[in-house]
N, C-alpha and C positions, 0 to 999 in steps of 0.2 A: 384404453391402455393405462396401466399404472406404472409410473416410474418410481421404484423404491430406492431411496438414496442413502440407506444406512449401510452398515459394514457388509451386509450380504446383498449387495445391489443386484436386482433382477427385475425383469419385466414380467408382470403377471397378468393373468386374465381376471377381469372383474365381473361382477354380476351384471344382469341386463341393464343397459344404460337408460331404459325407460322407467326404471324405478325412481322413486322420489329422492332427490338429493337432500342431504341433511347437513347442517352446519352446527357443530357442537360448541363453537366459540360464541357465535352470536346469531340470532334469528334475523333474517333480512327479508322475509317474505312480504313484509308490509311496506317495503320501500321500492321505488322504481329507479333508484340511482344505479348507474352502471358501476359495478364493484371491481376495482383493480387492486390486486394484491402485489406488493413489491417486496421481494425477498432480498434483503441486504440494504443497509443504510449507509453505503459508501457514496462516492461522488455520483456514480451513474444512477443508483437507485433513488437518491434524493432529487436529482435533476428531473427524472421522469415524474416522480410524485409531485414535485413543486409545480411543474408545468400543467399536469392534469388538474390540480386543485384550483387553477385559475378559472376552471369551467365548472359551473354549478351542477352539471349533469353527472359528475363523477363522485363516487365515494372511494377513498384510497385507504388501504390498510398496509402499514409497513411492518415487516417482521424482521427482527434482528436478534442475534444472541446477546448483544449488549444494549444498553439503554441510551447510548450516545452515538453521535457522528464523530468520527476521528479524522482530524486533518493530518493525514499520514505524511505529506511532504515535510513536516516539521518534526517527525518522530525522532530524527537523529539529534535534534537539539534537546529533547527530553533525555535521550540516552547519554548525552554528554554534559548534562546538568546546566544547560544554558536556559532552558524553559521548564516550567512546572507542568505537570500533567493536565491541570485544569485549563491551561492556556490553549490547548489544541483539541479540546473536546467540547461538545455542546449537546445537551439532552435532546433526543429526537422529538419529544413532545413539545419542547420549547422551539425547536427549529421549524417544525411544521405543525402548529397547534390544531389545524383543521383536519389533519389526518388521524386515523385510528392507529394505535400502536400496540403490537403484541411482542413480548420478549419470548423467544423460544428458538428451537432448532427444528428445521424442516427436514423430514426424512422421506417424504414421498409426494408425488403429484399424480393425481388421477386425471389424465387428460380428457377422457370421455365424460366423466362426471363433473369435471372442472372443480376439483377439491384439492386442498393441501392437507397433508398429514404431518402432525408434529410428533416429536420423540416421546412426548408424554401421553399420546393417544388422542389428543384433540384433532378435530378437522375443521376446515374453514372453506367455504364455497367462494368461488371467484367467477367473474365473467372474463377477465383477462389477467394474466400473471406475468410479471416482469422479474426475471431471474438476474440478480446483480450481486452475486455472492462474493465477488472479489477473488483473491488468490492467497496462496500460502507459499512459504519458502520451499525451494526444491534443492535437494542435496545431490541429485544426479547419481545416487547410489554410491557415493564416495564414503569409504569406511570412516566412522568416528564423527561425522558431521552432526548427526542427530544426538549423539551422546555428549560431545564436548564443545561444540561450537554454539555460540549464541546467535539468534536471529532477531530481526527487527521488523516484524509485520504487525504486531499488536502493541497496545500501550503497556501491557504487562511485560512483554519482551524488552521494550525500551527501558523500563524501570530496572529490569534484571541486569541489563548492560551497565546502566549508571551505577547500580549497587556494586557490581563487580569492579568497575573502573576505580571508584572512590575507595571502597573498602580495601582494595589491594595495597594501597599506600599504608594503611594502618597495620595490615598484616605483616608487611615487610619491615615497618618501623619496630614492631614488637618481636621480630624474629620468627614469626609464624610462617613466613614465606620467603623464598629466595628473591634477590634483587631482579633476577631475570623474569620474575612474574609480573614486573611492571611493563614488560614488553607487550605490545598489542599487535595482532595481525588481523587486517581486514581483507577478506577474500572477495573479489569482485570489483572490477574497475568501471562499472557503470556510474550513473549520477549518484545513486545511493552510497556506493562505496567511496567515491571521491569526496562527497560532502561529509561523510562520516569520518574518514581519515583526516581531513583538514580540521574538523571540529575537535577530534581527539588530540591532535597535535597542539592546538591552541589551549585545550584544557590542561595538557601536560605542562605547557609553559606556565600557566597560571598557578599550578600546584607548587611552584618553586618557592613561593612565599611561605607556604605552610610546611613544606618538607624540603628545606634548602639543601640538605645533604643527599636526599634520595631522588628528588625529581629529575636531576641531571641523568640518572641511569635509565629513565623511562624512554621508550621509543615506540614508534608506530610504523608498520610496514603495510603497504597496499600491494596486493597481488592480483594480476589479471592474466588469464590463460591466453587471451588474444594478443595480437601484436602491439596494441596501443590502448590507452585509456579512452573512455567515452566513445565507443565504436560507432554510435549513432550520430556523433558530431563529425565535423570536418577534421582533417588532419591538423590544420592550423589551430583549431580550438583545443584539440587533444593535447598538442604540444604546449599550448599556453597553460592548460590545467596542470600538466606534469611539472612545468617550471614553478608554478605557484606552490604546489605540494612540496617540491624540493626546497623552496625558500622557507617553508614552515618546518623543515627537517624530516619530512616523511620519506622513507625509503620505498621507491616504486620498483616493482619487478613485473615485467611483462613477458609474454611468450613462455610462461611456465605454468604447468598444471599442479594441482594438489593431489597427491597420492593417498594421503590419509590425514585426518585431524586426530591428534593425540591429546592426552589429558593436560600436558604442559607444552603444547607446541604444534607445529605443522610439519609434515613430511612431504616434500615436493617430488615431482616426477623425475627430477634429475638426481635424486638421492640425497639432496641437502636437507637439513632440518633447521627450523627456526624455533627456538625456545620462546614461549610466551605464556603468560598467565591468563590472557584474554584473547580468544579467537572469535571473530565476528563474521558470520556468513552472509554475504550480500551478493552472491553470485548468480541468483536466478530465482524465478517464481513459477508456480503452476497453479492450476485450479485445484480445489480440494478433490482428492481421489473419489469421494462419494458421488461426485457429479459426473464422473467420466463416462458412465454408461449412457449418457445422452448422445455420445458419439465423438470420441477423441479424434482429432485430425493433426495435431502437432505435438512437439516434445513438451510443451507446457500443459498438455492435457486439454487444450481449448476445444470448443465445440463449434462447428460451422453452421450458422443459421442461413436463411435465405439472404439475399442482398438487402432486404428490408429489415433485417434483424429478427425475423420471425422463424421460430423453430418448428412450431406446429400451430394449428388454429387456436388462437388465444394465448399462446406461449411465446414470449419474447426474451431475447438475450441482450444483456447490456454489459459493457466494460470488459474486465479481464477474462470473463467466460467465453467471449465471442472471438472466433478466428475470422478476421476479415482482412482482405488485401487492400492496400492503398492504391493510389493512382500509379505508383511505380511498380505495382505487382508484388511488393513485399508485404508481409503481414504487419498490420498496425501494431504499435507497441502497447504494452499493458501499463498505460499511464492515465492520470486523471483527465486530461483534456479529451482523450478518446472516449472515456466513460461518460463524461458530461454531455458531449455532443450526441453520443448514442442514446442517452437517457432522454434528451430533448426530442430526438428523432422518433423514438418509440412512442412517446406520449402523443406526438402528432399523428403517427400511424394508427394508434388505437382510436383516435377521433375520426380518422378517415374511414376505417373499416366500420365503425359504428354508424357512420353516415352513409354506408353503402358504396363507398369508393374503394378502389384497389390501393394497396400499400405501395409506397415509393421506395426506391433504392436509397440506401444510406451513402452519403458522400462526405468523407472526413475533410475538414478544412484545417490544414496544418498552420498553426499560428506561431510555430517556433519551439525552441527548447532552450533550457538554461540549467546551469549547475553552479553552485557557489563553492568556493574553496577558501573558507575562512573570511576574516574581516578584510574588506576592501578589495576582494578578489573574486571574480566569477567569470564564466564564459556564457555567452548567449548568442543564439542564431535565430534569425527571423527571415521568412521568405520575403522577397526573392533573393537569397544569397547575402543578406546583411549579417555581418559577424562583428560582435564587440566583446571586449574582455577587460579585465581590470576593474577599476572603480566604477565606471559607467555601467558595466554589466551587473555589478554588485548592487548598485542603487536600483536598477531595473528589477532585479530579483527580489529585493526587499519590498518594493512597491507592489509587485504582482502578488506576492504571498499575503500581504496585508489586505489587498482587495478580495482575494478568494477566501480568507478566513471568515467563518460564520460567527455572527454575533458581535455587537459593539463592545461588550466587555472583554471578549477575547482579543480584539484588535488593540484596545487600549492597554491591556495587560502585556501583550507581546511587544508592543512598541516601547513600553516603559522598561521591560526586561532587556530588550535589545539596546536601548540607550544606556542603561546601567552597565551592561556587559561591555559595551564599546568603550566607556569611560574608565572602567575599573578592571579590565580583563586580566591584568597581571596579578590581581588579588585572588584569583582562583575561581572555581565554579560558583555561580550565584545560587545554586540549589544544593541541598544536602542529599544524603542517600534516600531519604523519604520526603515526600511533599508535606 
């Protein structure tokens, strides 16, 4: 079976599987190493690759459209000029020097022949393949989102937000834009939206030194269609987050949907309109449509593998692609901890199958969740039922993110930027429009 994953996705019949397999990227007939191809260099893909490379019987090839691993939990700080782009990326070749790396876009998988097809016509043979392609923003079909709203799933998108936020002050100061263009609307009250809204509010406070007459006219609103912010958190933590946002001056609206995003604002389902020069969409994610023919089972386009994360012989799903239920029967969230644990699990199962053993079921271990709301404020929840907020939660958030950052240079750079921002935050953003 060939799974073609380009725009005209279809399942097609292939020639006789007894014919010789070819690998146009690299010849591997001379090696006996078990070749695992990992598609996607996010948290899940790198976790699987790193664990496999601890064992000498494996050769691992990582395929990604970019040449770096992106630490996406800190994207919002790049978007709000608190960190530079280099702080949250690390070259894949540097992260895993023992792995082979190929930059490219995968358009098809031949399950019978066990080959991968690239958009440029190359092919690559594999013994096992790990699909960890992550997710993209989902607009839920709402008019204007794709045309006028900014999203924040890639480094380029984060830079675009930063450019818009900072350049708008210059445009208003020069009379090229209206003062209402300094208003920002963030749509989506999950952790990403909450963290982004808080960071934008602090950035706007910091701009008062550079634009004393204009900055007071800037505002940020956070909109959530559900009844409260942070729906995956407890009601107590949600209320604490909303109080912290209010303290920063963020206007929070819950229980209201978006009817349309317009060129200069948002139209809500109750008929009201909020004028804004920047609208940021943080309301949902889904897997890339090109992969949906693998078997969509939920509104995020996710695919349901077996309980061991195996989709077909030699094909494994990791991270945002996989629809799996937790111990409570609810689908696991599309977050980094799920991807990392899934990557470790798949690596272990590939070893088991290679040793002639049956794969084991994946069991997610919930280690808690947290969200920061500006300086000195955060909410965190840890099993079994431990909840903290305020400064202690903020310190825990800082420590955890430093631990998970890849590369010593990144850790030192982020720590120094955080320290500088903490001491001089009223001086304005520490980064300009470009790095």
